[in-house]
N, C-alpha and C positions, 0 to 999 in steps of 0.2 A: 209853474216853474219856480223852484226854490234856488236862490242865489246865495253864495257865500265865497269868501276869499280863500284861496288855496294855492300855496306855492307862488304867491304874488300875482295870481290871475283870478279872474271871475269864473267861478265854477257854477254851472247851471245843472240842476237835477230835475228831471221831468217828474210831474206828479204821477204819471203812469207807472214809472219805475218804483216810486214810493208806495203806490197802491199794491203793486205786485209783492213788494217786500212785506207790506202789512198783512196781506192775505197769507203769505207763507208763515208769518209769525203766528197768525190765528191758528193755523193747522199744527204748529209746534205746541201751542197751548192746549189744543184739543187732544193731541196725542198724549200729552202729559196728564191731562185730566182723566182720559180714558184709562191709562195705566193705573192711576190711583184707585179707580173703581174695579178694574178688571183683575188685577193681581190677587186681591183677597179672594175673589170668586174662583179664580184659576187654582189657587192653592187648596181651596176646599173641594173643588170638583175633581181635580187630578191628583190622586194620591199614589197611583201605581201605574205600571206600564200598560195594563189592560184598559184603565180609565182613558188614558191618552189615545190608545189605539181606537177605542170606540167613539170618543167624543170630539176628535180633532176638528172636523168641519163645523160642527155645532159651536165649538169654542170660538172659532174665527168669526162666525156670523154674530155670536154673542158680543164680541169685541166691537164689531162695526156698529152694532145696535146703539152703543153708548154715544156715538157721534152723529147718528143719522139725523136727529132733530136739529142739531146745530148746523149741519150742512144745508138742510132744507131752508133754514132761516137765512143763511148766506145767499142762497139763490133767490129767495123771496125779495131781498133788498133790490135785486136787479130785475124784478118782475118775471122771474122764471119759476113756474109752479108745477111743472110736470116731472120733476126728478123724484123718484120713489126710492125706497130702500132696495128694491130689487135692481133698479138701474145702477145704484151705487155698487152693489155686490158684483153685478156682471161686468161693470167697467174696470174692475181691478182683478177679477178672478184669474185671468191668464197670466198676469204678471205678479201675483201675490207671493211675497216672500214667505209668508206664514204657510200657505198651501204647499209651496215648493218644499219647505223643510218638513212639513207633516208627511208629504208623500215619500220623501226620503226615509223618514222614520218607519212608515208602514212597510215600505219595500224591504228594509233590513229586518224588520220583525218577521215578515212572511218568508224571507230567505232562510230563516232558521229551520223551517219545514222544507225538506228537500223535494217534496212532491211538486214538480213544475206545473202540473195541471191545476193543482189547487192554488198555487201562486197566481197563475193567470186568471183564475176564477175570481179571486179576491181583488185583484187590480181592476178587473172589469166592473165588479160591484162597487168599488170605491168611485170610479169614474161616473157610473150611473147615479150613485147616491149624491155626488156633488151637484150634478145637473138638477136632480129633483130638489135638492136643498135650495138652490137659488131660484127655481122657477115653479116649484110644485106645491106651494102652500105652506111651507114652514117659515112664514115671514118673520121679520124682526120683531113684529108687534107683540110677541109673547109665546107663540107655540114653540119657538126654538128653545126656550127655557126647559120645557118638558122634554124636548128631544135630547138636550144635553144630559138631563138627569137620567133618562131611560136608556141612552146609548144610541147615538145618532145613526150610525150605519144600519144597525139592526132594525130600527124603526123604518128607515127609508126602504130597505131591500126586503125586509121580512125574513132575512136569512140569519141563522144563528152562526156565530163565529166559532166553529169547532176548532179552528186553527189555534186558538188560545189554550186549548185543553189537551193537545197532543204534543209529543216530542218529535223532532225530525228523525229521519232514519239514521241509525248509527249514533244518535245522540241520546244521552240519558236525560230524564226529566230535569234533574238538578242542573245539568250543564246548560240546557235550553233556557231554564228559568234565570240562571245567572247571566246569560247573554242578553236576555230581554231586559232585565233590570239595569244592566250596564248601559244599554241603549236608552232606556228611559231617563236615567240620570243625565246622560249627555244631551238629549234633545229637550228635556223639560225646560231648561233655562234658555234655550234658543228661541222658543216660540213667542214669549211676551215681547221681546225686542223686535222680532219679525213683524208682529202685529203693529207695534209702534211705527215701524218703517212703512207699512202699508197705508197707515193713516196720514203720516207726516209727508210722505213722498208721492205715493201712487194716487191717493185720493186728492191731494193737492193738485197734481198734474191734471187729473180729470176735471176738477172744478175750474181750474184756470183756463183750460182749453175750451170748456163749455161756455164760460163767461165771455171769452174773447170772440167766440163764434156768434154769440147771440147779441152782443152789444158793440157799440162804436169804439172799440179798442180802449177800454178803461184800464187795461194792464199792458205793460211792456216788459216782459221778462228778458233777462240777459241771454242772448243766444249762445249756443255752444261754440260758434265761430268766434264770437267776441271773447269768450272765456279762454279759448285756446290762444288767441292773439295776446291777451293780457298775460297769460302764463309765460309767453316768450319774452314779453317786455320785462316781466318780473325777473326772469333769469338773467337778462342782460343788465338790469339795474343792480343786481347783487354783485355783479362783477366790477362795477365802477368803484373807485376808491374814495373820491372826495365828494363832499356835498356842494358841488359847483352848479353852475347854471344848467349843464347837461343833465345832471342827476335830478335836479328839480323838475326839468321838463319831462323826463322819463317817468318820474313819480306821478306828475299831473296826468300824463297820457295814460298811465296804468289805471288810475281811478276813473278816468273818462271812459275807458274801454270796458272795465268790469268793476263796478263799485260794490259787488255783492260778496266778495271773498274776505272773510275776517282775517286770514293769514296776512294779506297785504297791509291791513291797518296796523296790525301788531308790529310788523317790520318797519313800516314808515314812521310810526309814532316813536319807535325806539331810535331810528336813524336820524330823524328830523325833529328833535324835541321842541323846536320853536314853532313847529306846525301842529303839535299834538292837539291843541285846543280845537282847531278847525277839523282835524282828522277825526277826532272823537265826535264832533257835532255831526259830521257827514255819516259816520257809522250809526249813530243813534237815529238819524232820519230814516235809515234803512233797517232799523230794528235788529242790528247786530249786537252781539255780546261784547261790551267794551271793558269787561272786568279785567281781562288779561292785559289790555293796553294800559289801564290805570293802576294795576296792582302795585307796582314798585313805588309810584308816587304816593299812593294811599298808605302803603306800609311805612314809607318815610315819615309821613305825618304822625302815624300811630306811634312809631318809635321815638319821635322827637318829643311828643307830649304824652307820656304814659298816664294811663287812667288809674292811678294808685291812690288818689285822694280827691276830695270834692273840688278843690280849687283847680287842680290840674285837669280834672274831667271837664270843667266849664271851659277852660282854655281849649282843650281838645275839641269840644263841641263846636266852638266858634270857628276853629280851623277847618273842621269837616264841613260846616255850612259854607265857608268860603270855597272850599274844594267843589262842593256840589253846585254852587252858583257859577263857578268858572266853567264847568262842563255841562251845565243845565241838567243835572241829575235830579230826578224827582224823589227817588227813594234810595236809601243806603242802609244796608243791614247793620253795619257797624255803628252808625249814628243811633239806631234803635237801641243797641246794646248800651251805648253811653247814656242815652236818655233813661233807660231802665236803672242804670247804676246811680245816676243823679237822683232819680225818684226815690230809690231805696235810702240813699244818703240823707235826703230831705226828710223822709219819714223818721229815720234814726235821730236826726237833729231836732225833731218836734216831739219825740217820745221820751217820757220820763215815768218811771215806775209802771210800765206797761200801759200807760195812757198816752195817746197821740193827740197833741193839741193842734189847733188850727194854724198857729204861727209859732215861730221859734221864740219870739218874745214871751208868749204865754208859757211856753215850756220853761224858759229861763226863770220867770217869776215863780212857777210851780216849784222849781228846784230850790230857790231861795226860801220860799214859804216852808218847804219841807225841813230845811235845815233849822229854821227858827222854831217850828213846832216840835221837832225832834229834840231840840235843846230843852224846851219847856217840859216835855214829857219824859225826860231822863229819869231813870230809876222808878218808873211807874209801877213796877211789880212790887215795890216796897211801900207804896202809899196806901193809906186806909181809905175807907169810903168817904169820909168827910173831905180829905185832901183831894180825892178824885173829883168830887162834885165842885169844889172850889176851882180846880184847874179847868174843868169843863165850862163853868160859867165864865171864867176869864177868857177862854177862846171864843165862846159863842157871842159874848157881849163886846168883844174887842171892836174898836172903831176901824181897825186895819182890815182891809178887804182881802182875806185869804182866798187863795184859789179853792173853789168848792170841792174838787176831787181830793185835794190834799187835806183840807179841813175835815171833810167827812171821814177820811181814813184815820185821822188821829182821834176824832170824837168816838169812832167805833172802838179804837184801842182802849179808850177810857171806859166806855160802856162795858167792854169785855172784862176789864179789870174789876169793875163793880159787880158784874155777874159772877166773876170768880170768887170775890169776897162773899157774896150772898150764897153761892153754891156751897162754899166751905162751911159757912155758918148754918145754912139749912141742913146740910148733910149731917152735921153733928147732932142737931136737935132732932131731925127726923129719924136718924138711926136709933137714937135713944127711945123715941116714941114707938118705933116698930118693934124693937126688942122687948119693950115693956108692956105692949098692948096685951090685954087679956083676950085670947082667941075664943074663949067659950062664952064671952059676954058681948052680945050684940049691941047693948047700950054703950059699953065702953069703947067698942070699935067705932060706933057712930060719932061719939064725942071726939075721939082721936081724929077721925076724918074731917070733922068740922074745924078742929083746931088747925089742922094742916092746911085746909083751904083758906083759912083766915090769915095764918101767919107765914105760910110758905111764899117765897118771893121769886122763885125760879121755876122753870118747866119741869125740873126734877121731882117736884112735889107730887105730880100725877103718878109717878112710879110707886111712891109710898102709899098713895090712896088705893091704887090697884092691888098692892100687896095685902093691905089690911082687909079690903073687901073680899079677897080670895082666901082668907084664912078660915077655911071651913074644914070640918073633920075629914071629909073625903080627900080634899087637896093636901091636907097635912100628911095623911097616910101615904099618898102618892109621892110627895116630896121626900119623906123619910126613907122610902124604898130606894130612891136615888142615892141618898147618903150611904145606905148599906151596899149598894151595887158598885159604888166608886172603887171600892177595894176588891170587889169580886169580878168585875167585868172582864179583865184579862184572863182570869182563870176559866170563866165560862166560855170565852172565845176559844181558848185552847181545846176545851172539851168538844165543842161543836166542830172544830177543824178536824179532830181525830174521828169523830162520828161520821163526818162526810166521806171518809174513806170506805166505810162499810158498803155503800151502794156500788162503788167501783169494784170492790172484791166480788160482790154478788153478780155483777155484770159479767165477770170472767167465768163464773160458774154456769151450770145449766139453768139455774133459776134467774136468768138475766132480767126477766120481767119484774121480779121482786125488787131487784136493784133499782129499776126505773121508778117503781112506786115509792120505795124507801127514799130515793133521792128527791122526788117531788115533795113528799111529806116533810123532809128535812128542810127544803127550801122555804116552804110555806111557814113552818114553825120558826125558823130563824128570822124570817121577815116579820113575823108577829112579835117576836122578842125584841127585835131591833126597834120597831115602832114604839113598843112599850117603854124601852129605855129612853127614847127621845122625849116621850111625853113626860116621864118622871123628871128628866133633866130640865125641861122647859118649866115645869111647875116649881121646882127648886129655885130656879133663877127668878121666877115671878115673886115668890113669897119672901125671898131674901134680898131682893134688888141686886141680883147678880152675885150673891154670896157675901155682901158686905154687912148685912144686919140680920143675924140669925136669932129668931125668937126661940126661947127655951123649949117650947112645945115641939120644935122640929128636931131636937137633939135626941 
């Protein structure tokens, strides 16, 4: 028994009623989880009216499959082990909303064919197939998946559905197809929610009754008589004007008679704001949704403390925590959003130059260090090598403990400036060497390469070494061809474009096969020429280091 104060009186709630509410909540969660898995499967399996007509019962059993193991576990807690998937199916078959809607759909589909004898035949087959599905070996354990894929009724009855291939008497095929598609669109969206109802209501009722029959009353559901009595009290309460003693007694009696109706809590919390805290506590004990009850109060807090900066977000967070503590709320989605906002703001406050530091103090120091080094390295692009080295030594040997990331950034800037100076100096020297090297003297080329290896200070020297090593008569000839083709390539391209028309003309004539041969040869030849041009261009770029140092032998 749980006791709490409500409308000035001691309110006692039996554990049996709480257990019943908990079980109902479990089935709501099971239904929600089932729909999460079932709806993608349903969308993939059912794409047209015929899919739905063939697969309906198999789809229903597929949906029940998702919850079978969970329900068996619920029973096992109470040492009931003889409830199988088949028992679950048969227990809700006659009252299944899914099957009722599916039968309506099939009846309407079959009515499109005016042959009454054929309609009766298919209704009989559907009834037989349903019985075979539940008791004849198409168990939830896996075979039903194959049944769904292959067409459930066809598999069970062995009868082909020729009804789907003919039009009714007096109806055109197009008209019949249009009617079937219209029915499909109407009923397609009804069935998932019907499956959810079967799990959340029908299966729950079955499980609850079974548990109550097998155990010493662990559950006490609110009776229909109590619900009807509570509804009458509620109607009378709404007619009272003042929040006087009579109204409070009626409100108390209402929750004693039926504490399971969310509508009552919403009304009472709004009418009796002083009782809201206790009303919410009772509702949460029974797993009812209290979001509507607390919506206005929560929105008032959000409006009062806008989450538009970090300071206000912290205040809002504290107010939300007070709100949650007041009503004993364990989780609040809006608090999660505020926490995420504060997390992002904290990351921003600890980030400088794309580096996120462990603390804001470290970030602040990094910012000050950056300003200091930025000032020291001003006009770096105008400094010579000696000045750059002096500046680098000054930073590296400084007694001040610069932030490593910032220090490394500026050291790299200085090193890049030194590399730039070297590259400029190297390029001038190496360009002169490459232009002046004697291509026909292996000894001179070797001396040049040794000089470059010894004096070159940047990675660019390898390009000049490669160029000198490649200065051979064959490569020179190839590179010079590129020089000649640079002014001719467009002209040659135009010629080949015009020549490519010839195969087309020949294809129109009687000698079409000659056109195919000519076209094939033209493609091969043009591919060969294109590869040749690419090789010549690559050799030119190699021997001239991209065209910046042209040896006289290449002109």
